[in-house]
N, C-alpha and C positions, 0 to 999 in steps of 0.2 A: 455773925452769920453772914456770909456774903448773900447778895440779893438772889440768884441763882439757887442755892443751896435753899434758902427761907421761902420762896416761892413753890419748889417742889415740895417742901414739908406741907405749907400750907394745903395744898392742892391732892397732896396725898393723904393728909389727915381726914379730909372729907368724902374720902373715895374709898368703896370696899377693898379688902384685899384679896388675893388669890385665896386665903385661909378662910375666907367668908364664904360658908355655900348659903347663907341667906342675908341679903341687901337690906338691911334695918339700919335707918336715921342714917343712911352714907347716900351717895350717888354712886350708880353702877360704873359711870366713866367720866371723868371730866378733862378739859383741857384750857389753857391760859395762854395766849399770845400776846408779847407786847413789843409796838414798834415805835420807830421813829420814821423820818422821811427816807433814811437811806435802807431800810429793810427793818428786820424780825431783829429785835435787841435780847429778848428771852423768851422761850417755851418752857412750860410745866404740863405734863400729862401723866394720868395714872388711870387704872381701871380697866376694863376688858369690853371686847365688843358684844359678848352674848352675856348670858347668867352663869352658865356653868363656870365653876372657879377655872376649869383649864382652857376657857377659850382665849382665842386669840388676843393680845393685848391692842387697847386703844392707845394709837399714835396721833400725831400731828397731822400726818398723812393720812387718817381713816376719815370716811366721811358720814356725816348726818345730814337729817335736814333739819336746817336752821330757822324755817318758819318767818318772821318778820322782819328777820335780820338781810332778808331779801329785799326789803324797802330802801335801806340806803344804795344799792349797787341800782336801783330802778331809778332813784332819785338824781343820781349822777349820771344816767344816762339820757335821763329827760333834759338836763341841766346842759350836756352836750350840745344837744339839739337847739336849745335857747343861744348857745355860744356860737353857734353856727349859722343863725339866723332863720334856721328851718322852723322852731316855734318860737312863740312871745309867751310870756308870761300870764298878759294878761287880756289875750285875744280869745275870744268867745269860740270855745270846740265843739258848739253843737253843729257845726257843717262836717267838720270832721269826724265826730263819733255822732250819727244822729239819735242813737240809743240814749245818750246821754241827756240829750233833748227831751227825749219822749217820757224822762220821769217826772212824776207828781210829785206833790209834797201832802205826806200824810197829816191831817188837822185833827185825827181823832177817829172815834166811831160813834155811829148812831144807835139807837134803842134798840135795834135789831142785829147790833154787832158787826154792822157792816162798815168797813174804813169808808172813811170822809177824804176826799182826795180831791186836791185841786192843782191845776196846771203849772207848771213853772214859766213864768215870763222873764227870767233873769238870765243873763249870759252866766255862763259856765266858764272858768279858768282852768289852766295847767295850776296858777298858783293857790287856788282853791284844793286842788286834790293834794298837791303836796303838804298842804299845811292842816289836813282834814277839815278843811271850812267848808265844804261843799253841802254838808249836812246826811252824810252817807255812813250808816252803820253797818256791822255786822249783824247778820240776821239772827244767829245763835244765840248770842248773849242779851240781846234786844226783844223783852216781851212785846211790846207793840209790832214790831216788824215780825216776831213769831204770829204773833195774834193774826194780823195781815194775810200772811201767807195762808193760814188755816181757812181765812173767811175768802180766800180766791182760788183755794184748793191747788196753790202751789206745794210743789214735794222737793223743788231743788235747793239746796243751801250753800254757803259760800264756801264750804269744804267740797263740793263737786267740782271747783275749777272750772265751772261753765258761765256763760253769758246769763242765762236764765238763774244760776246760783250767785250771781253778782247784781242781779237788776233787783232791787229795793224801790219803796219810793224814798224820798228825801225827807229827814225828819225837820228842816226847817228850810226857808228861803237859802241859796247860796250865798254865803258871805254872812248870815246871820247869827253863826255859831261857830262850836269848835265840836267835833263828833268823831270818835276813832270807828274805822269801818274800811270798805274795800275801796277806798278811793285810789289807792296805788294799783291794784289791778285794772281798774279803768285808766290809769296813765299807762298803764303797759298795753292795753289795746289801743290807747292812741298813738305810742310809738309804732306800734306794727302798721296801724294804718298809715300814716304820714312820711315812712318809710320804706313800706312795701314786704319788709322782714319780718319773720317771727323774732320775738325777742329775743329769743335764745341766739338766733343768728346774730343779732344787734350787738348783742354783748359779747358773743363770742370773739367778734371783730373789735369791738371798741374798750372792752373792758377786761375779758378773761386773758384774750391772746396777749396785748401788752402789759397786763400783769404776771404773765405767766402760771394762770389759774387752770393747771389742766386736768383739776380731780371736781370741777364745780359744774352743775348740769342742772337742769328742771326735769329731767326723766332719769331716774332710777332704774331703768332697764340698761341705760348706758353703763352705769355703774355694775351691775351683773355682768354685761356682755365683756367688760376688762377684766371680770373677776376678782374684782374688790368688794369688799362688804361694806354695808353700812352700819353705825351703831345701832342696837338693838333699842324699841322704844320701851323706856318703864314706865310702869304707873305707879303712883303712890298712892297710898289707904289714907293718907294725913288731910284733914281739912285744907285747902289751896289757902296760903295767905293769912294761915293762923297762928303764926309766931310761935308754933310749940319748938320744942328744943331739937327735934330730930324731923325727918321728911316722911318718917312712917314706913310701913312695909313695903317694899319694891316687887312689883313682879312682871313678868313679861306682857306687852301691850303688841296691839296690830298697828301698822301702818293708819295713821289718820285720813289720809287722802289717799286717792286712787292712785293707781300703776299708770293709768290710760285714762286723760282727761282732755278736755276741748279747749281749754287754755292754759298760757301760760302764765303763771301766775305773777306779776310785778309785785305783789304785796305777801305774798309767803311762799315761792314757791321752789326755791333754791335748795340742793342738797350741795355741800361744800366740805371742805377740811378747815382745819384751824389754819394751816399752812397757807394755802388760797387766801383766804378771807383776810390774814394778816399782811399778806403781800397787796390786797385791795386797799387796806387801812394807810400802809405805808406809800402808797402809788397817791393816793387822795391827800394827806399831809404834805408830799413832795412836788404838787402841782402837776402830777404825771397824767392824769386826767382831766382835769379841768386847770383852766389859767388862774392865775391868782384873783382876778376880778372877780371869777365867776364863783370860787372857794369862798371869796367873802361873802359874795351872796347867800352861797347856801346856809351859811352860820348865821346871817343876820336875821334876829328876830322879827317874826313877820304878823303877829297878832295884835289887834285891835283890843279895847279893854273889855267889849263882851264876850269876846273870845278868848281873852286870857281868864275871864270869869268861869266861863265854861270848863276849858281846861284845869283850872285849880279844882274845881268841884270833882270832876272826873279823877283827877289824880288822888285828891283826899279820898273820896271813896275805894278807891283801889292803893290804899298808902301800903297797908301791910305785904301787897303784893311786891313792892319796890323797896321796903325798909328792910337795910338801913341806908340804902343808897342814897337818898335824900332825907335829911331830917324833915319833920312835918313842917309845913309852913315856908318851907324854901318857895323862892318866886321864879316861876318856872315860865318859861316860852316855847314857842315851835317855831322854828326854822324850816327850811325848803326841803330837809332829811331826817328831821327827828327833836328830840326833847332837849331844849337849851336851859341850864342852869345859870340864871341871869346874875347870881353874885359867886365869891367862891364857896365851897365845900369844906368847912375846917377838916384839915387834915387829911383831903381828898382833892379832886378836881378842881382847876380853877375856873373862874367866870367866863361864860360863854363857852364854855364846852356844849357837846352836843351828844346824845345817846339816845338808845333804843333797844327793845328786847324782844325775844321772841316766845310764842305759845310753849314752845319746849325748852323755854328756860334760860336761852342762849343771851349774853348781853354784850355790846359793845359801847366804849366811849372814845370820844376824840378831844383831846386837849392841845388846842393850836397854840395858846401863851407858855405850855410847859414844851410844847414839841412832841407830844407822845399820844399813842392809841393803844386800847389795851380791848381785849375781848375775852370771853369766856365760853365755853361750847359743852354741852351735855345733851341728853336726849330723854329727858325725864317731864312726865305731864302729871296732875295741872299745872298750871303756868302759878307762880307764887311760891317755888319750892322753898322751904326754910333754909336747908343745907347749902343751895347754891346760892342765897342771897348772904350767908355769912361768910362763905368763901371768897366773895367777891368782895367784900367789905374788909376782911384780913389782907387780902390781895392787895386792894387799890392803896389801904393804907400803908403796906410793905412800901408798894413802888414810890409812894410819895414821900416817903421819910429818904429815898435815895435820890428822887428827880425833882421833887418840889420847890429847891433852890434854884431851878433854873433861871 
């Protein structure tokens, strides 16, 4: 079976058909894009934009919120500024973004349940932001940060996409560990401060325009104004990361983030189409966004032993949300834009590949040794959807049967 037909079959087998009035143990819609440095090699799409069976079909030009797939675009934007000498990876950013310098370190809570905070005296660097080694967490999944929020009367959260929502104490002194959180949102704010442009304006000029990404935006109202439609959010009743045979029953869900917001989130703000994101990945492989030397820097492992240990613990705790992407115990590191598998993954991506995923279960990987990159798109929560994970595993194995000998 030709690869195109095989990929089409895999995607369709995991997506509800137009005859399915109820979506159970399947996805409402999904797309897969495979690229090399010249452009899109293959694309497979199935499903519909809304829950009614007669809804418009989901296509590679349809738009959905890709959440943390935004982070790689933000990383490339910041590295362009490093390449041009506007920023230095290891310079202290506290002058450029004084709000970062004001963040304190949360050391625990006293007997009255009040937070114990101490000032941070260390420099804060772009390298720390792009590798998640600053100590910033996302508040909602972090019990201590929510406990701190309650103690100080804070009502904002990271999903508000506001400065207050991204402002929390550090979990450890800068550089002392690894913690996933709002670092890329602060990186986006840094970019806006040093360029004098909103993040969206910079990306339109330096990323979206050069790549031909005409359907990518931080503002869903722009999508609505152009008469386009975004893929509906689907909510599964299955336990996230449970490894169940299916994803449970899907029901319609609301947009998770506000249509109007104070900040353009460099960590999770983009709405885009599979076509557009594929063009971005191809441009990255083809050195059309970064020089070969800066691309090499993007993919270089960055963590020290203590940071790798904390990353390993975090991935181990969340393994079921990633499985079967990485076998348990896979040696991992972090580059300046995502997670790196240090060794080959049998039957799949080669050593040195980078990946990341998003809250709505989209995922990408870039394998420079083989010369390909791939991404899957859907719009289902919670994160760790079993159907999506199995679909990606089947897709990747099929791709590497064709391209793995390159």
